[in-house]
N, CA, C and O atoms as a CHARMM CRD file, in Angstrom:
* protein
*
  316
    1    1 MET  N     -7.84800  20.00100 -10.70600 PROA 1      0.00000
    2    1 MET  CA    -8.03700  20.61900  -9.47800 PROA 1      0.00000
    3    1 MET  C     -8.09800  19.78100  -8.32800 PROA 1      0.00000
    4    1 MET  O     -7.59700  20.12400  -7.25700 PROA 1      0.00000
    5    2 LEU  N     -8.75400  18.57900  -8.51800 PROA 2      0.00000
    6    2 LEU  CA    -8.81500  17.47300  -7.46400 PROA 2      0.00000
    7    2 LEU  C     -7.51800  17.02800  -7.09500 PROA 2      0.00000
    8    2 LEU  O     -7.23800  16.80300  -5.91800 PROA 2      0.00000
    9    3 ASN  N     -6.64400  16.87600  -8.09900 PROA 3      0.00000
   10    3 ASN  CA    -5.34400  16.34400  -7.68300 PROA 3      0.00000
   11    3 ASN  C     -4.48900  17.33100  -6.87400 PROA 3      0.00000
   12    3 ASN  O     -3.76700  16.97100  -5.94500 PROA 3      0.00000
   13    4 SER  N     -4.62100  18.60600  -7.29000 PROA 4      0.00000
   14    4 SER  CA    -3.93100  19.63600  -6.48100 PROA 4      0.00000
   15    4 SER  C     -4.44100  19.67700  -4.99000 PROA 4      0.00000
   16    4 SER  O     -3.66200  19.84100  -4.05000 PROA 4      0.00000
   17    5 PHE  N     -5.74600  19.52500  -4.84300 PROA 5      0.00000
   18    5 PHE  CA    -6.41200  19.58800  -3.57000 PROA 5      0.00000
   19    5 PHE  C     -5.95100  18.45100  -2.75600 PROA 5      0.00000
   20    5 PHE  O     -5.58500  18.65300  -1.59800 PROA 5      0.00000
   21    6 GLY  N     -5.94000  17.20500  -3.30100 PROA 6      0.00000
   22    6 GLY  CA    -5.51000  16.03900  -2.60000 PROA 6      0.00000
   23    6 GLY  C     -3.90200  16.17100  -2.05300 PROA 6      0.00000
   24    6 GLY  O     -3.57900  15.87000  -0.90400 PROA 6      0.00000
   25    7 THR  N     -2.94000  16.68300  -3.09500 PROA 7      0.00000
   26    7 THR  CA    -1.72500  16.88200  -2.74000 PROA 7      0.00000
   27    7 THR  C     -1.58100  17.88200  -1.62400 PROA 7      0.00000
   28    7 THR  O     -0.84300  17.64100  -0.66800 PROA 7      0.00000
   29    8 ASN  N     -2.30900  19.06300  -1.72800 PROA 8      0.00000
   30    8 ASN  CA    -2.12100  20.08400  -0.66300 PROA 8      0.00000
   31    8 ASN  C     -2.68700  19.68400   0.53200 PROA 8      0.00000
   32    8 ASN  O     -2.11600  20.03800   1.56400 PROA 8      0.00000
   33    9 THR  N     -3.79700  18.95100   0.61300 PROA 9      0.00000
   34    9 THR  CA    -4.39500  18.47900   1.80900 PROA 9      0.00000
   35    9 THR  C     -3.47700  17.47000   2.61500 PROA 9      0.00000
   36    9 THR  O     -3.41600  17.49000   3.84400 PROA 9      0.00000
   37   10 TRP  N     -2.72900  16.53800   1.77300 PROA 10     0.00000
   38   10 TRP  CA    -1.77600  15.68900   2.32400 PROA 10     0.00000
   39   10 TRP  C     -0.59100  16.37500   2.87100 PROA 10     0.00000
   40   10 TRP  O     -0.10400  15.97600   3.92900 PROA 10     0.00000
   41   11 SER  N     -0.11100  17.33400   2.25900 PROA 11     0.00000
   42   11 SER  CA     1.05700  18.20000   2.70700 PROA 11     0.00000
   43   11 SER  C      0.69600  18.92800   4.02300 PROA 11     0.00000
   44   11 SER  O      1.52200  19.05000   4.92700 PROA 11     0.00000
   45   12 LEU  N     -0.53600  19.39800   4.09900 PROA 12     0.00000
   46   12 LEU  CA    -0.97300  20.07300   5.25500 PROA 12     0.00000
   47   12 LEU  C     -1.11000  19.13000   6.54300 PROA 12     0.00000
   48   12 LEU  O     -0.67800  19.48700   7.63900 PROA 12     0.00000
   49   13 LEU  N     -1.75600  17.87400   6.32300 PROA 13     0.00000
   50   13 LEU  CA    -1.74800  16.97900   7.29900 PROA 13     0.00000
   51   13 LEU  C     -0.45700  16.49000   7.69000 PROA 13     0.00000
   52   13 LEU  O     -0.26200  16.25300   8.88200 PROA 13     0.00000
   53   14 ALA  N      0.52700  16.29400   6.77000 PROA 14     0.00000
   54   14 ALA  CA     1.90600  15.88500   7.05800 PROA 14     0.00000
   55   14 ALA  C      2.53400  16.89200   7.89300 PROA 14     0.00000
   56   14 ALA  O      3.25000  16.52200   8.82300 PROA 14     0.00000
   57   15 ALA  N      2.33000  18.21500   7.64500 PROA 15     0.00000
   58   15 ALA  CA     3.05300  19.25600   8.41800 PROA 15     0.00000
   59   15 ALA  C      2.26500  19.29800   9.83200 PROA 15     0.00000
   60   15 ALA  O      2.95000  19.53000  10.82900 PROA 15     0.00000
   61   16 GLY  N      1.03600  19.11300   9.97100 PROA 16     0.00000
   62   16 GLY  CA     0.38400  19.09300  11.26200 PROA 16     0.00000
   63   16 GLY  C      0.96300  17.89400  12.11300 PROA 16     0.00000
   64   16 GLY  O      1.13900  18.05700  13.32000 PROA 16     0.00000
   65   17 TYR  N      1.26200  16.68800  11.49800 PROA 17     0.00000
   66   17 TYR  CA     1.85300  15.75000  12.29400 PROA 17     0.00000
   67   17 TYR  C      3.23300  16.02800  12.77000 PROA 17     0.00000
   68   17 TYR  O      3.59500  15.78000  13.92000 PROA 17     0.00000
   69   18 GLN  N      3.99500  16.55100  11.85600 PROA 18     0.00000
   70   18 GLN  CA     5.37000  16.86300  12.20200 PROA 18     0.00000
   71   18 GLN  C      5.42300  17.98100  13.25900 PROA 18     0.00000
   72   18 GLN  O      6.39000  18.01900  14.01900 PROA 18     0.00000
   73   19 ILE  N      4.53300  18.80400  13.34100 PROA 19     0.00000
   74   19 ILE  CA     4.50500  19.87000  14.45200 PROA 19     0.00000
   75   19 ILE  C      4.09800  19.19400  15.65400 PROA 19     0.00000
   76   19 ILE  O      4.61700  19.53100  16.71900 PROA 19     0.00000
   77   20 GLY  N      3.11700  18.16000  15.61200 PROA 20     0.00000
   78   20 GLY  CA     2.76700  17.49000  16.79200 PROA 20     0.00000
   79   20 GLY  C      3.91400  16.69100  17.31500 PROA 20     0.00000
   80   20 GLY  O      4.10400  16.63500  18.53000 PROA 20     0.00000
   81   21 VAL  N      4.66500  16.09000  16.49700 PROA 21     0.00000
   82   21 VAL  CA     5.84100  15.24200  16.87400 PROA 21     0.00000
   83   21 VAL  C      6.88400  16.23800  17.52800 PROA 21     0.00000
   84   21 VAL  O      7.44800  15.93100  18.57800 PROA 21     0.00000
   85   22 TYR  N      7.11100  17.36000  16.92600 PROA 22     0.00000
   86   22 TYR  CA     8.00200  18.28500  17.61500 PROA 22     0.00000
   87   22 TYR  C      7.51600  18.69900  19.03000 PROA 22     0.00000
   88   22 TYR  O      8.28600  18.92900  19.96300 PROA 22     0.00000
   89   23 LEU  N      6.15800  18.77100  19.09700 PROA 23     0.00000
   90   23 LEU  CA     5.60700  19.31300  20.41000 PROA 23     0.00000
   91   23 LEU  C      5.49900  18.11500  21.47800 PROA 23     0.00000
   92   23 LEU  O      5.03900  18.26600  22.61000 PROA 23     0.00000
   93   24 GLY  N      5.95400  16.98900  20.99600 PROA 24     0.00000
   94   24 GLY  CA     5.89500  15.90100  21.92300 PROA 24     0.00000
   95   24 GLY  C      4.61400  15.04000  22.05200 PROA 24     0.00000
   96   24 GLY  O      4.33900  14.36000  23.04000 PROA 24     0.00000
   97   25 MET  N      3.95200  15.14100  21.06000 PROA 25     0.00000
   98   25 MET  CA     2.64900  14.46200  21.05900 PROA 25     0.00000
   99   25 MET  C      2.46600  13.30100  20.07500 PROA 25     0.00000
  100   25 MET  O      1.37100  13.06600  19.56400 PROA 25     0.00000
  101   26 LYS  N      3.54500  12.59400  19.82700 PROA 26     0.00000
  102   26 LYS  CA     3.66700  11.64700  18.77700 PROA 26     0.00000
  103   26 LYS  C      2.76300  10.41700  19.24500 PROA 26     0.00000
  104   26 LYS  O      2.02800   9.91700  18.39400 PROA 26     0.00000
  105   27 THR  N      2.76400   9.92100  20.48000 PROA 27     0.00000
  106   27 THR  CA     2.07100   8.82600  20.90100 PROA 27     0.00000
  107   27 THR  C      0.56300   9.06000  20.78300 PROA 27     0.00000
  108   27 THR  O     -0.18400   8.14200  20.44300 PROA 27     0.00000
  109   28 GLU  N      0.08400  10.37900  21.08600 PROA 28     0.00000
  110   28 GLU  CA    -1.36500  10.54400  21.01500 PROA 28     0.00000
  111   28 GLU  C     -1.77800  10.77500  19.55200 PROA 28     0.00000
  112   28 GLU  O     -2.91200  10.43000  19.21900 PROA 28     0.00000
  113   29 LEU  N     -0.97200  11.31700  18.67600 PROA 29     0.00000
  114   29 LEU  CA    -1.34300  11.37800  17.30500 PROA 29     0.00000
  115   29 LEU  C     -1.30100   9.98100  16.69000 PROA 29     0.00000
  116   29 LEU  O     -2.17600   9.67200  15.88200 PROA 29     0.00000
  117   30 GLU  N     -0.33800   9.11900  17.02100 PROA 30     0.00000
  118   30 GLU  CA    -0.46900   7.77500  16.48200 PROA 30     0.00000
  119   30 GLU  C     -1.66800   7.06400  16.77200 PROA 30     0.00000
  120   30 GLU  O     -2.25000   6.42000  15.89900 PROA 30     0.00000
  121   31 GLY  N     -2.09000   7.14700  18.00800 PROA 31     0.00000
  122   31 GLY  CA    -3.33000   6.47300  18.45800 PROA 31     0.00000
  123   31 GLY  C     -4.49200   7.11100  17.73200 PROA 31     0.00000
  124   31 GLY  O     -5.42900   6.36600  17.44700 PROA 31     0.00000
  125   32 TYR  N     -4.56100   8.36200  17.39800 PROA 32     0.00000
  126   32 TYR  CA    -5.73600   8.86600  16.65800 PROA 32     0.00000
  127   32 TYR  C     -5.67000   8.41500  15.14400 PROA 32     0.00000
  128   32 TYR  O     -6.67200   8.12300  14.49100 PROA 32     0.00000
  129   33 LEU  N     -4.42000   8.39200  14.67800 PROA 33     0.00000
  130   33 LEU  CA    -4.23000   7.94200  13.35500 PROA 33     0.00000
  131   33 LEU  C     -4.58100   6.47200  13.09900 PROA 33     0.00000
  132   33 LEU  O     -5.03600   6.09600  12.01800 PROA 33     0.00000
  133   34 ASP  N     -4.36600   5.70800  14.07100 PROA 34     0.00000
  134   34 ASP  CA    -4.64600   4.29300  13.98600 PROA 34     0.00000
  135   34 ASP  C     -6.16700   4.15600  14.03500 PROA 34     0.00000
  136   34 ASP  O     -6.76800   3.38900  13.28300 PROA 34     0.00000
  137   35 MET  N     -6.76100   4.91500  14.93300 PROA 35     0.00000
  138   35 MET  CA    -8.34200   4.84100  14.97600 PROA 35     0.00000
  139   35 MET  C     -8.82100   5.33300  13.54400 PROA 35     0.00000
  140   35 MET  O     -9.46900   4.55400  12.84500 PROA 35     0.00000
  141   36 GLY  N     -8.56800   6.39100  13.17100 PROA 36     0.00000
  142   36 GLY  CA    -9.00500   6.86300  11.89500 PROA 36     0.00000
  143   36 GLY  C     -8.66900   6.02500  10.58900 PROA 36     0.00000
  144   36 GLY  O     -9.47200   6.09400   9.65800 PROA 36     0.00000
  145   37 TYR  N     -7.67600   5.33700  10.47700 PROA 37     0.00000
  146   37 TYR  CA    -7.29200   4.42100   9.48100 PROA 37     0.00000
  147   37 TYR  C     -8.39800   3.32100   9.25200 PROA 37     0.00000
  148   37 TYR  O     -8.67400   2.90200   8.12800 PROA 37     0.00000
  149   38 GLU  N     -9.01500   2.88300  10.42000 PROA 38     0.00000
  150   38 GLU  CA   -10.04400   1.81700  10.30900 PROA 38     0.00000
  151   38 GLU  C    -11.28100   2.45600   9.65400 PROA 38     0.00000
  152   38 GLU  O    -12.08600   1.65900   9.17200 PROA 38     0.00000
  153   39 TYR  N    -11.52600   3.60800   9.57200 PROA 39     0.00000
  154   39 TYR  CA   -12.74500   4.31300   9.07200 PROA 39     0.00000
  155   39 TYR  C    -12.37600   4.74000   7.60900 PROA 39     0.00000
  156   39 TYR  O    -13.26800   4.67200   6.76300 PROA 39     0.00000
  157   40 VAL  N    -11.20000   5.14800   7.27000 PROA 40     0.00000
  158   40 VAL  CA   -10.85100   5.61900   5.98700 PROA 40     0.00000
  159   40 VAL  C    -10.52800   4.58100   5.10600 PROA 40     0.00000
  160   40 VAL  O    -11.00500   4.59000   3.97100 PROA 40     0.00000
  161   41 CYS  N     -9.74200   3.64100   5.49800 PROA 41     0.00000
  162   41 CYS  CA    -9.32500   2.47200   4.48700 PROA 41     0.00000
  163   41 CYS  C    -10.08400   1.27800   4.99200 PROA 41     0.00000
  164   41 CYS  O     -9.75500   0.54300   5.92300 PROA 41     0.00000
  165   42 THR  N    -11.14800   1.20200   4.23400 PROA 42     0.00000
  166   42 THR  CA   -11.99700  -0.20700   4.46900 PROA 42     0.00000
  167   42 THR  C    -11.98400  -1.09400   3.45500 PROA 42     0.00000
  168   42 THR  O    -12.86600  -1.95300   3.41300 PROA 42     0.00000
  169   43 CYS  N    -11.01900  -1.03600   2.50500 PROA 43     0.00000
  170   43 CYS  CA   -10.97400  -1.71400   1.25100 PROA 43     0.00000
  171   43 CYS  C    -10.85500  -3.33900   1.68900 PROA 43     0.00000
  172   43 CYS  O    -11.58100  -4.13200   1.08900 PROA 43     0.00000
  173   44 LEU  N    -10.07400  -3.76300   2.58100 PROA 44     0.00000
  174   44 LEU  CA    -9.97600  -5.16900   2.93000 PROA 44     0.00000
  175   44 LEU  C    -11.24600  -5.70200   3.66500 PROA 44     0.00000
  176   44 LEU  O    -11.73700  -6.80200   3.41400 PROA 44     0.00000
  177   45 VAL  N    -11.64100  -4.99800   4.41400 PROA 45     0.00000
  178   45 VAL  CA   -13.00500  -5.40300   5.14600 PROA 45     0.00000
  179   45 VAL  C    -14.06600  -5.60700   4.07800 PROA 45     0.00000
  180   45 VAL  O    -14.67400  -6.67100   3.96600 PROA 45     0.00000
  181   46 ASP  N    -14.28800  -4.44600   3.22000 PROA 46     0.00000
  182   46 ASP  CA   -15.19300  -4.62300   2.10100 PROA 46     0.00000
  183   46 ASP  C    -14.92300  -5.82000   1.30100 PROA 46     0.00000
  184   46 ASP  O    -15.88100  -6.56300   1.08600 PROA 46     0.00000
  185   47 ALA  N    -13.70600  -6.14600   0.79500 PROA 47     0.00000
  186   47 ALA  CA   -13.42700  -7.10900  -0.02100 PROA 47     0.00000
  187   47 ALA  C    -13.74100  -8.58000   0.59600 PROA 47     0.00000
  188   47 ALA  O    -14.16700  -9.49600  -0.10700 PROA 47     0.00000
  189   48 GLN  N    -13.50300  -8.69600   1.87800 PROA 48     0.00000
  190   48 GLN  CA   -13.77100  -9.89300   2.67400 PROA 48     0.00000
  191   48 GLN  C    -15.24600 -10.10900   2.76100 PROA 48     0.00000
  192   48 GLN  O    -15.71400 -11.23800   2.62000 PROA 48     0.00000
  193   49 GLY  N    -15.99200  -9.06500   2.98800 PROA 49     0.00000
  194   49 GLY  CA   -17.51400  -9.22900   2.99000 PROA 49     0.00000
  195   49 GLY  C    -17.96200  -9.56400   1.66600 PROA 49     0.00000
  196   49 GLY  O    -18.87700 -10.37900   1.54600 PROA 49     0.00000
  197   50 LEU  N    -17.43000  -9.03300   0.65500 PROA 50     0.00000
  198   50 LEU  CA   -17.87000  -9.49100  -0.63100 PROA 50     0.00000
  199   50 LEU  C    -17.57400 -10.98300  -1.07400 PROA 50     0.00000
  200   50 LEU  O    -18.33800 -11.68500  -1.73700 PROA 50     0.00000
  201   51 GLN  N    -16.28600 -11.35100  -0.57200 PROA 51     0.00000
  202   51 GLN  CA   -15.99300 -12.83000  -0.84000 PROA 51     0.00000
  203   51 GLN  C    -16.87500 -13.75000  -0.00100 PROA 51     0.00000
  204   51 GLN  O    -17.28200 -14.80600  -0.48500 PROA 51     0.00000
  205   52 GLU  N    -17.19300 -13.36600   1.29300 PROA 52     0.00000
  206   52 GLU  CA   -18.12800 -14.11700   2.01400 PROA 52     0.00000
  207   52 GLU  C    -19.54400 -14.29100   1.38000 PROA 52     0.00000
  208   52 GLU  O    -20.12200 -15.37200   1.26900 PROA 52     0.00000
  209   53 SER  N    -19.99200 -13.15500   1.00600 PROA 53     0.00000
  210   53 SER  CA   -21.26900 -13.09200   0.23100 PROA 53     0.00000
  211   53 SER  C    -21.39900 -13.95100  -0.98000 PROA 53     0.00000
  212   53 SER  O    -22.47600 -14.39700  -1.37700 PROA 53     0.00000
  213   54 LEU  N    -20.18300 -14.16800  -1.57500 PROA 54     0.00000
  214   54 LEU  CA   -20.10800 -14.98700  -2.81800 PROA 54     0.00000
  215   54 LEU  C    -19.86500 -16.38400  -2.55100 PROA 54     0.00000
  216   54 LEU  O    -19.76800 -17.16600  -3.49700 PROA 54     0.00000
  217   55 GLY  N    -19.74900 -16.80600  -1.26100 PROA 55     0.00000
  218   55 GLY  CA   -19.64100 -18.16400  -0.81100 PROA 55     0.00000
  219   55 GLY  C    -18.26000 -18.70500  -0.76000 PROA 55     0.00000
  220   55 GLY  O    -18.14000 -19.93000  -0.78400 PROA 55     0.00000
  221   56 GLN  N    -17.30100 -18.03000  -0.69900 PROA 56     0.00000
  222   56 GLN  CA   -15.86500 -18.62700  -0.80500 PROA 56     0.00000
  223   56 GLN  C    -15.57200 -18.96900   0.53900 PROA 56     0.00000
  224   56 GLN  O    -16.15900 -18.42600   1.47500 PROA 56     0.00000
  225   57 SER  N    -14.60000 -19.93500   0.71000 PROA 57     0.00000
  226   57 SER  CA   -14.31700 -20.63800   1.83300 PROA 57     0.00000
  227   57 SER  C    -13.45400 -19.79000   2.63900 PROA 57     0.00000
  228   57 SER  O    -12.79900 -18.92800   2.05200 PROA 57     0.00000
  229   58 PRO  N    -13.35100 -19.92000   4.00800 PROA 58     0.00000
  230   58 PRO  CA   -12.37500 -19.08500   4.86700 PROA 58     0.00000
  231   58 PRO  C    -10.84100 -19.32000   4.33200 PROA 58     0.00000
  232   58 PRO  O    -10.03500 -18.39200   4.39400 PROA 58     0.00000
  233   59 GLU  N    -10.47900 -20.57900   3.81300 PROA 59     0.00000
  234   59 GLU  CA    -9.19700 -20.80800   3.30800 PROA 59     0.00000
  235   59 GLU  C     -8.85200 -19.83700   2.06400 PROA 59     0.00000
  236   59 GLU  O     -7.84000 -19.14700   1.94100 PROA 59     0.00000
  237   60 SER  N     -9.86100 -19.94400   1.23700 PROA 60     0.00000
  238   60 SER  CA    -9.82100 -19.02100   0.14300 PROA 60     0.00000
  239   60 SER  C     -9.77000 -17.36500   0.34000 PROA 60     0.00000
  240   60 SER  O     -9.21400 -16.55500  -0.40100 PROA 60     0.00000
  241   61 ILE  N    -10.39900 -17.15200   1.36500 PROA 61     0.00000
  242   61 ILE  CA   -10.39400 -15.73300   1.71600 PROA 61     0.00000
  243   61 ILE  C     -9.05600 -15.30100   2.23400 PROA 61     0.00000
  244   61 ILE  O     -8.47700 -14.26200   1.91600 PROA 61     0.00000
  245   62 GLU  N     -8.63300 -16.21500   3.06800 PROA 62     0.00000
  246   62 GLU  CA    -7.21300 -16.02400   3.59200 PROA 62     0.00000
  247   62 GLU  C     -6.07000 -15.92000   2.54500 PROA 62     0.00000
  248   62 GLU  O     -5.15600 -15.10300   2.65900 PROA 62     0.00000
  249   63 ALA  N     -6.17400 -16.74600   1.58100 PROA 63     0.00000
  250   63 ALA  CA    -5.21800 -16.86400   0.46600 PROA 63     0.00000
  251   63 ALA  C     -5.21800 -15.57300  -0.28600 PROA 63     0.00000
  252   63 ALA  O     -4.14500 -15.08700  -0.64000 PROA 63     0.00000
  253   64 PHE  N     -6.46400 -14.93200  -0.57600 PROA 64     0.00000
  254   64 PHE  CA    -6.46800 -13.77100  -1.38500 PROA 64     0.00000
  255   64 PHE  C     -6.64800 -12.51700  -0.48400 PROA 64     0.00000
  256   64 PHE  O     -7.37900 -11.60700  -0.87300 PROA 64     0.00000
  257   65 SER  N     -6.03500 -12.44700   0.64800 PROA 65     0.00000
  258   65 SER  CA    -6.16900 -11.29400   1.57700 PROA 65     0.00000
  259   65 SER  C     -5.02600 -10.24800   1.38300 PROA 65     0.00000
  260   65 SER  O     -5.01900  -9.15000   1.93900 PROA 65     0.00000
  261   66 THR  N     -4.03100 -10.72000   0.50800 PROA 66     0.00000
  262   66 THR  CA    -2.92100  -9.69000   0.21900 PROA 66     0.00000
  263   66 THR  C     -2.87700  -9.25400  -1.01800 PROA 66     0.00000
  264   66 THR  O     -3.54700  -9.88400  -1.83600 PROA 66     0.00000
  265   67 CYS  N     -2.24100  -8.30000  -1.39800 PROA 67     0.00000
  266   67 CYS  CA    -2.25700  -7.69400  -2.75500 PROA 67     0.00000
  267   67 CYS  C     -1.17600  -8.40200  -3.69900 PROA 67     0.00000
  268   67 CYS  O     -1.19300  -8.18100  -4.91000 PROA 67     0.00000
  269   68 SER  N     -0.29900  -9.20000  -3.15500 PROA 68     0.00000
  270   68 SER  CA     0.79300  -9.70200  -4.04100 PROA 68     0.00000
  271   68 SER  C      1.16800 -11.05200  -3.54500 PROA 68     0.00000
  272   68 SER  O      0.87100 -11.35600  -2.38900 PROA 68     0.00000
  273   69 GLU  N      1.82100 -11.92300  -4.34900 PROA 69     0.00000
  274   69 GLU  CA     2.44700 -13.01700  -3.77600 PROA 69     0.00000
  275   69 GLU  C      3.48300 -12.87100  -2.85200 PROA 69     0.00000
  276   69 GLU  O      3.60900 -13.72300  -1.97200 PROA 69     0.00000
  277   70 GLY  N      4.37200 -11.75900  -2.93100 PROA 70     0.00000
  278   70 GLY  CA     5.30100 -11.39100  -2.00200 PROA 70     0.00000
  279   70 GLY  C      4.73200 -11.06300  -0.71700 PROA 70     0.00000
  280   70 GLY  O      5.26300 -11.55500   0.27900 PROA 70     0.00000
  281   71 GLY  N      3.65300 -10.24800  -0.57800 PROA 71     0.00000
  282   71 GLY  CA     3.00000  -9.89800   0.51100 PROA 71     0.00000
  283   71 GLY  C      2.40700 -11.09500   1.21600 PROA 71     0.00000
  284   71 GLY  O      2.40300 -11.14600   2.44600 PROA 71     0.00000
  285   72 SER  N      1.88400 -12.10000   0.43000 PROA 72     0.00000
  286   72 SER  CA     1.34200 -13.32600   1.00000 PROA 72     0.00000
  287   72 SER  C      2.49800 -14.08600   1.59500 PROA 72     0.00000
  288   72 SER  O      2.33400 -14.58800   2.70700 PROA 72     0.00000
  289   73 ASN  N      3.60100 -14.21800   0.99800 PROA 73     0.00000
  290   73 ASN  CA     4.80300 -14.95400   1.66400 PROA 73     0.00000
  291   73 ASN  C      5.30300 -14.31200   2.90900 PROA 73     0.00000
  292   73 ASN  O      5.68600 -15.00700   3.85000 PROA 73     0.00000
  293   74 GLU  N      5.31300 -12.95700   2.95200 PROA 74     0.00000
  294   74 GLU  CA     5.75400 -12.25600   4.10700 PROA 74     0.00000
  295   74 GLU  C      4.69900 -12.51700   5.29900 PROA 74     0.00000
  296   74 GLU  O      5.00700 -12.72600   6.47300 PROA 74     0.00000
  297   75 LYS  N      3.49300 -12.46900   4.80900 PROA 75     0.00000
  298   75 LYS  CA     2.53200 -12.76000   5.98800 PROA 75     0.00000
  299   75 LYS  C      2.76300 -14.10900   6.63600 PROA 75     0.00000
  300   75 LYS  O      2.78400 -14.30800   7.85100 PROA 75     0.00000
  301   76 ILE  N      2.94800 -15.07700   5.61300 PROA 76     0.00000
  302   76 ILE  CA     3.07000 -16.51200   6.10100 PROA 76     0.00000
  303   76 ILE  C      4.43600 -16.54800   7.07900 PROA 76     0.00000
  304   76 ILE  O      4.44100 -17.20100   8.12300 PROA 76     0.00000
  305   77 ALA  N      5.45000 -15.86700   6.67800 PROA 77     0.00000
  306   77 ALA  CA     6.66500 -15.93400   7.31700 PROA 77     0.00000
  307   77 ALA  C      6.61300 -15.28600   8.64300 PROA 77     0.00000
  308   77 ALA  O      7.30200 -15.69000   9.58000 PROA 77     0.00000
  309   78 ALA  N      5.74900 -14.22000   8.73800 PROA 78     0.00000
  310   78 ALA  CA     5.63000 -13.53100  10.02600 PROA 78     0.00000
  311   78 ALA  C      4.72400 -14.29900  11.01400 PROA 78     0.00000
  312   78 ALA  O      4.60600 -13.83200  12.14700 PROA 78     0.00000
  313   79 GLU  N      4.11200 -15.36800  10.70500 PROA 79     0.00000
  314   79 GLU  CA     3.39700 -16.21000  11.60600 PROA 79     0.00000
  315   79 GLU  C      4.22000 -17.18400  12.18600 PROA 79     0.00000
  316   79 GLU  O      3.75000 -17.99000  12.98800 PROA 79     0.00000
């Protein structure tokens, strides 16, 4: 049941976004989604706080701030 609820909720939110885009509200919606993302997805902030509390160096925290080696390489290339 929980899986169906999650899928249906996601579909409803995606449909609402597409309706907003159709009505010309894309920039407003993206602003609100960016604000909400900071509150919903706190996994990186939580992981950094845990690493700091365990006494890891800032260089070590930076090295392990991506999910994969490819992501780390892309982050370095973007700088």
